[in-house]
C-alpha positions as CSV (number, residue, x, y, z in Angstrom):
1,M,13.0,-11.7,19.3
2,A,14.8,-15.0,20.1
3,N,16.4,-16.8,17.2
4,D,16.2,-20.3,18.7
5,A,15.4,-22.6,15.8
6,T,13.4,-24.9,18.1
7,M,10.9,-22.2,18.8
8,K,7.5,-22.0,17.0
9,T,6.7,-20.1,13.9
10,A,3.8,-17.7,13.4
11,L,2.1,-16.8,10.1
12,V,0.2,-13.5,9.9
13,L,-2.5,-12.9,7.3
14,G,-3.6,-9.3,6.9
15,G,-0.5,-7.8,8.4
16,S,-1.0,-4.4,6.8
17,G,-4.3,-3.6,8.5
18,L,-4.9,-1.8,11.7
19,I,-4.9,-4.8,14.0
20,G,-2.4,-6.9,11.8
21,R,0.3,-4.2,11.9
22,M,0.1,-3.9,15.7
23,L,0.0,-7.7,16.0
24,I,3.2,-8.2,14.1
25,D,5.0,-5.9,16.6
26,E,3.5,-7.7,19.5
27,L,4.5,-11.1,18.2
28,L,8.0,-10.1,17.4
29,A,8.5,-8.6,20.9
30,S,6.9,-11.5,22.7
31,G,9.6,-14.1,22.5
32,H,6.9,-16.7,21.7
33,Y,8.2,-17.4,18.2
34,G,11.5,-18.0,16.5
35,K,10.1,-16.7,13.2
36,V,7.2,-14.4,12.3
37,T,6.1,-14.4,8.6
38,A,3.5,-12.0,7.1
39,L,1.8,-12.7,3.8
40,L,1.2,-9.4,2.2
41,R,0.0,-7.9,-1.0
42,K,2.7,-5.2,-0.8
43,E,5.7,-4.7,1.3
44,L,5.3,-2.9,4.7
45,S,7.1,0.4,5.1
46,A,9.4,0.7,8.2
47,A,8.8,-3.0,9.0
48,P,11.0,-4.6,11.7
49,A,14.1,-6.3,10.2
50,E,13.1,-9.5,12.0
51,L,9.9,-9.8,10.1
52,D,9.8,-12.2,7.2
53,Q,7.7,-10.4,4.6
54,Q,6.3,-12.6,1.8
55,I,4.6,-10.6,-1.1
56,V,1.9,-12.8,-2.5
57,D,-1.3,-12.9,-4.5
58,F,-4.0,-14.5,-2.4
59,E,-6.0,-15.7,-5.4
60,S,-2.9,-17.5,-6.7
61,L,-2.3,-19.1,-3.3
62,L,-5.8,-20.5,-3.3
63,T,-5.4,-21.7,-6.9
64,E,-2.0,-23.4,-6.2
65,Q,-3.2,-25.0,-2.9
66,L,0.3,-25.2,-1.6
67,P,0.7,-25.7,2.2
68,L,1.6,-22.7,4.3
69,V,4.2,-23.8,6.8
70,A,3.7,-22.5,10.4
71,D,2.8,-23.6,13.9
72,D,0.2,-20.9,14.5
73,V,-1.8,-18.9,12.0
74,F,-3.1,-15.4,12.8
75,C,-5.8,-14.0,10.5
76,C,-6.6,-10.3,10.5
77,L,-8.0,-10.2,6.9
78,G,-11.0,-8.1,6.2
79,T,-12.4,-5.3,4.1
80,T,-15.6,-3.1,4.0
81,Q,-18.4,-3.2,1.5
82,K,-17.5,0.4,0.6
83,T,-13.9,-0.6,-0.3
84,V,-15.2,-3.3,-2.7
85,G,-17.8,-0.9,-4.2
86,G,-20.7,-2.7,-2.7
87,D,-19.9,-6.0,-4.4
88,K,-21.2,-8.6,-2.0
89,D,-19.5,-11.5,-3.8
90,K,-16.1,-9.8,-3.5
91,F,-16.7,-8.9,0.1
92,Y,-17.6,-12.6,0.9
93,R,-14.5,-13.7,-1.0
94,I,-12.2,-11.6,1.2
95,D,-13.9,-11.8,4.5
96,H,-15.0,-15.5,4.4
97,D,-13.2,-17.5,1.7
98,Y,-9.7,-16.1,2.3
99,P,-9.6,-16.7,6.0
100,V,-11.1,-20.2,5.8
101,E,-9.2,-21.4,2.7
102,L,-5.9,-20.0,3.9
103,A,-6.4,-21.5,7.3
104,K,-6.8,-24.9,5.6
105,L,-3.5,-24.4,3.8
106,A,-1.8,-23.4,7.0
107,Q,-3.3,-26.5,8.7
108,A,-1.9,-28.6,5.8
109,G,1.5,-27.0,6.6
110,G,1.4,-28.0,10.2
111,A,-0.5,-25.3,12.0
112,K,-2.2,-26.5,15.1
113,R,-3.7,-23.2,16.4
114,C,-5.7,-20.5,14.6
115,F,-6.3,-16.9,15.9
116,V,-8.8,-14.9,13.8
117,V,-10.4,-11.5,14.0
118,S,-14.2,-11.6,13.5
119,A,-16.7,-9.0,14.8
120,T,-19.3,-8.4,17.5
121,G,-22.7,-9.8,16.3
122,A,-21.2,-12.4,14.0
123,N,-24.1,-14.8,13.2
124,S,-24.8,-16.9,10.1
125,K,-28.5,-16.1,10.6
126,S,-28.2,-12.4,11.1
127,R,-30.3,-10.1,9.0
128,F,-27.2,-7.9,8.5
129,Y,-25.0,-9.1,5.6
130,Y,-21.7,-8.2,7.3
131,N,-22.6,-10.2,10.4
132,R,-23.8,-13.1,8.3
133,V,-20.5,-13.3,6.5
134,K,-18.5,-13.1,9.7
135,G,-20.8,-15.8,11.2
136,D,-20.2,-18.1,8.2
137,M,-16.5,-17.6,8.6
138,E,-16.6,-18.6,12.2
139,R,-18.8,-21.6,11.5
140,D,-16.5,-22.9,8.8
141,L,-13.3,-22.4,10.7
142,K,-14.8,-24.4,13.6
143,T,-15.2,-27.4,11.3
144,L,-11.5,-27.5,10.5
145,G,-10.6,-29.1,13.9
146,F,-7.6,-26.9,15.0
147,D,-6.3,-27.9,18.4
148,A,-7.2,-24.4,19.4
149,L,-9.3,-21.8,17.6
150,H,-9.4,-18.3,19.1
151,I,-12.1,-16.0,17.7
152,Y,-11.9,-12.3,18.5
153,Q,-15.1,-10.2,18.3
154,P,-14.3,-6.5,18.6
155,S,-16.9,-3.8,18.0
156,L,-16.0,-0.6,16.1
157,L,-12.2,-0.4,16.1
158,I,-10.4,2.7,17.5
159,G,-7.1,3.4,15.9
160,S,-5.0,6.2,14.4
161,R,-6.7,8.7,12.2
162,E,-3.8,8.5,9.8
163,H,-4.4,4.8,9.2
164,L,-8.1,5.2,8.7
165,D,-7.4,8.0,6.2
166,Q,-5.1,5.7,4.3
167,L,-7.8,3.1,4.1
168,N,-10.4,5.7,3.0
169,R,-12.7,4.8,5.9
170,G,-13.9,8.2,6.8
171,G,-17.1,6.8,8.2
172,E,-15.2,4.7,10.6
173,F,-13.2,7.7,11.8
174,V,-16.5,9.6,12.5
175,G,-17.9,6.5,14.2
176,Q,-14.9,6.1,16.5
177,K,-15.3,9.7,17.6
178,L,-19.1,9.5,18.2
179,M,-19.5,5.9,19.5
180,P,-17.6,6.4,22.8
181,L,-20.3,8.9,23.7
182,M,-22.7,6.0,23.8
183,N,-20.6,4.0,26.3
184,P,-22.7,5.0,29.4
185,F,-25.8,3.5,27.6
186,L,-24.0,0.2,26.7
187,Q,-24.2,-1.7,30.0
188,G,-24.6,-5.4,30.9
189,S,-24.8,-7.6,27.8
190,L,-24.4,-4.6,25.6
191,R,-20.9,-3.7,26.9
192,K,-19.4,-5.9,24.1
193,F,-20.7,-3.3,21.6
194,R,-18.5,-0.6,23.0
195,P,-15.7,0.6,20.6
196,T,-12.6,-1.5,20.9
197,H,-9.0,-0.2,20.8
198,A,-7.1,-2.1,18.0
199,T,-4.1,-2.4,20.4
200,A,-6.3,-4.3,22.8
201,V,-7.1,-6.9,20.1
202,A,-3.5,-7.3,19.0
203,Q,-2.3,-7.6,22.6
204,A,-5.0,-10.2,23.4
205,M,-4.1,-12.3,20.4
206,C,-0.4,-12.2,21.3
207,A,-1.1,-13.0,25.0
208,D,-3.3,-16.0,24.1
209,S,-0.6,-17.3,21.8
210,G,1.6,-17.6,24.9
211,R,-0.6,-19.9,26.8
212,D,-1.7,-23.5,26.4
213,S,-5.3,-23.7,25.1
214,R,-7.6,-26.3,23.6
215,G,-10.9,-26.1,21.7
216,V,-12.8,-22.9,20.6
217,E,-12.6,-19.7,22.6
218,I,-14.6,-16.6,21.7
219,H,-13.3,-13.3,23.0
220,H,-15.3,-10.1,23.5
221,F,-14.0,-6.7,24.4
222,E,-15.5,-4.1,26.8
């Protein structure tokens, strides 16, 4: 990665997740940024030396309301209802409040562009709670007025079994084995519901960061 001090800086939220970890590698290798910082709950193992790891408590960040300095902010934060023991309020806090409120702090610190991972079917009026939360997040990010807002809506993510085991998401592992069998039936407008490789999302986010863009762009994967 280039060390030119005039180059832009990137801030990654959720860098320990399946997409976030891959995104960090993509950004560091891209040459788009002079500095890549990841806000993390715990230090990444075997992380590239060029990565600036900041160990933080997200609740404290929101309480302190200190600006997060960066040119571009990338958000891969998210959990599952199983992980939070079915607590809908906690799920909403992580999947809606954290992305929106941290994006505000990054904007206060100079961020002009926001790249965020959402989900296929995100809709504030959905009858499915997960999709409603993602829809609320998208809606509220749109009101912040970033120069560019990129929203990525992957379906079920395909990644390494080891990573899914670490996250205790056995159901997702079973799903990523079975869902590809449905691909022949997911045609036309349903193609966006096909399983998505996590690498494809990370690569798309990095590629989009390297081009000039304005307004809101929503990205689907086939």
